[in-house]
C-alpha positions as CSV (number, residue, x, y, z in Angstrom):
1,M,30.2,14.4,-43.7
2,Q,27.6,11.7,-43.3
3,T,28.4,8.5,-41.7
4,E,27.0,5.1,-42.5
5,L,24.6,5.5,-39.5
6,D,23.4,8.9,-40.7
7,R,22.7,7.4,-44.2
8,W,20.8,4.5,-42.6
9,F,18.8,6.9,-40.4
10,V,17.7,9.0,-43.4
11,H,16.9,6.1,-45.7
12,E,15.3,3.8,-43.2
13,I,13.7,6.0,-40.5
14,L,13.0,9.5,-41.8
15,V,11.1,8.1,-44.8
16,H,8.4,7.0,-42.4
17,E,8.0,10.5,-40.8
18,D,4.6,11.2,-42.2
19,A,3.2,7.8,-41.1
20,L,4.9,8.3,-37.7
21,M,3.3,11.7,-37.2
22,R,-0.2,10.3,-38.2
23,F,0.4,7.4,-35.7
24,L,1.4,9.8,-32.9
25,H,-1.5,12.2,-33.7
26,R,-3.9,9.3,-33.5
27,H,-2.6,7.9,-30.2
28,W,-1.1,10.8,-28.2
29,P,-3.7,13.0,-26.4
30,H,-1.5,16.0,-26.0
31,R,-1.2,17.6,-29.5
32,D,1.3,20.3,-28.4
33,E,3.8,17.6,-27.4
34,L,3.8,15.7,-30.8
35,H,7.0,17.3,-32.2
36,D,8.9,16.9,-28.9
37,L,7.8,13.3,-28.8
38,R,9.0,12.7,-32.3
39,Q,12.4,14.3,-31.6
40,E,12.9,12.2,-28.4
41,L,12.0,9.1,-30.4
42,Y,14.5,10.0,-33.1
43,A,17.2,10.4,-30.5
44,R,16.4,7.1,-28.9
45,L,16.4,5.3,-32.2
46,Y,19.7,6.9,-33.3
47,E,21.4,5.9,-30.0
48,A,20.0,2.3,-30.2
49,A,21.1,2.0,-33.9
50,A,24.6,3.1,-32.9
51,K,24.9,0.0,-30.8
52,A,23.2,-2.4,-33.2
53,V,21.3,-1.6,-36.4
54,P,17.8,-3.2,-36.2
55,A,16.9,-5.8,-38.9
56,Q,13.4,-4.3,-39.4
57,P,13.7,-0.5,-39.0
58,K,10.0,0.4,-39.6
59,A,8.7,-2.1,-37.0
60,F,11.4,-0.9,-34.6
61,L,10.3,2.7,-35.2
62,F,6.7,2.1,-34.3
63,A,7.4,-0.2,-31.4
64,S,9.8,2.4,-30.0
65,A,7.1,5.0,-30.4
66,R,4.6,2.9,-28.4
67,H,7.2,2.4,-25.7
68,L,8.0,6.1,-25.5
69,M,4.3,7.0,-25.2
70,T,3.9,4.4,-22.5
71,D,6.9,5.8,-20.6
72,R,5.5,9.3,-20.8
73,L,2.1,8.2,-19.6
74,R,3.6,6.4,-16.6
75,R,5.7,9.4,-15.8
76,G,2.6,11.6,-15.9
77,K,0.8,9.4,-13.4
78,V,3.6,9.7,-10.8
79,V,2.4,11.7,-7.8
80,S,4.9,13.8,-6.0
81,I,5.2,13.2,-2.3
82,E,6.9,16.5,-1.6
83,P,5.0,18.8,0.8
84,M,3.1,21.5,-1.1
85,G,3.4,24.1,1.7
86,D,4.2,24.5,5.3
87,F,3.3,21.4,7.3
88,E,1.2,22.2,10.3
89,P,1.2,19.7,13.1
90,S,-2.0,17.7,13.0
91,H,-4.2,17.5,15.9
92,V,-4.4,13.8,16.1
93,L,-5.1,12.4,19.6
94,I,-2.4,10.2,21.0
95,D,-3.8,7.1,22.7
96,E,-1.7,7.3,25.8
97,V,-3.1,6.2,29.1
98,S,-2.9,9.1,31.5
99,P,-2.8,8.5,35.3
100,E,-6.4,9.9,35.5
101,R,-7.6,7.6,32.8
102,W,-5.9,4.6,34.4
103,C,-7.5,5.3,37.9
104,G,-10.8,6.0,36.3
105,G,-10.7,2.6,34.6
106,R,-9.8,0.9,37.8
107,Q,-12.6,2.6,39.7
108,A,-15.1,1.6,37.0
109,L,-13.9,-2.1,37.2
110,R,-14.3,-1.9,41.0
111,R,-17.8,-0.5,40.7
112,L,-18.7,-3.2,38.2
113,S,-17.4,-5.9,40.4
114,E,-19.4,-4.5,43.4
115,A,-22.5,-4.5,41.2
116,F,-22.1,-8.2,40.3
117,E,-21.2,-9.3,43.8
118,P,-24.8,-9.7,45.1
119,I,-25.5,-11.9,42.1
120,A,-22.4,-14.2,42.0
121,G,-21.2,-13.9,45.6
122,P,-17.7,-12.7,46.6
123,L,-14.9,-13.7,44.3
124,P,-11.5,-14.8,45.5
125,R,-8.9,-12.0,45.4
126,S,-5.9,-14.1,44.4
127,G,-5.1,-17.1,42.2
128,V,-6.9,-20.1,43.5
129,A,-4.7,-23.1,44.3
130,A,-5.9,-26.7,43.8
131,A,-6.9,-27.0,47.5
132,G,-8.8,-23.8,47.4
133,R,-10.9,-24.9,44.4
134,G,-12.9,-27.2,46.6
135,V,-13.6,-24.4,49.1
136,V,-14.7,-22.1,46.3
137,A,-16.9,-24.9,44.9
138,K,-18.5,-25.6,48.2
139,G,-19.1,-21.8,48.8
140,R,-20.9,-21.6,45.4
141,G,-22.9,-24.8,46.0
142,I,-21.0,-26.9,43.4
143,A,-20.0,-30.4,44.2
144,P,-16.2,-30.7,44.1
145,G,-16.4,-33.5,41.4
146,N,-18.5,-31.4,39.1
147,Q,-16.2,-28.4,39.2
148,R,-14.0,-29.6,36.3
149,E,-17.0,-30.5,34.2
150,D,-18.5,-27.0,34.7
151,R,-15.1,-25.4,33.9
152,G,-14.9,-27.6,30.7
153,K,-18.3,-26.4,29.6
154,A,-17.3,-22.8,30.1
155,H,-14.3,-23.3,27.8
156,R,-16.4,-24.8,25.0
């Protein structure tokens, strides 16, 4: 026994089947999926019409067809992030500072400091207090008053 919804579906939707198939054939690249696409579209339309019958069934049919094709294309572009096989551990180097590397870096800095010492003179080993700045300035041949100006130029 046909319900009112079944009669509506036959008289308003199925009459456009030829036009729908031409539309799908023209816009869908996978010819072997056309019949599946049509059946899925009919199921969607029937379910939607069970909730509320559309005022313009033909426009609803073709708009739903466009949306279904868009959904399928999006679903086809999804890339799986599942591993394809056994995952082997990669041989990526981990940037950890080993004791040997740390000591080697310290030795290189010491040698570099020793290489610059004849050019710049000995450098103070600890933080220089305000009173010590004058001593350092005198040892380097800088007048105590000019020390701040020289420091200011260095920061610019």
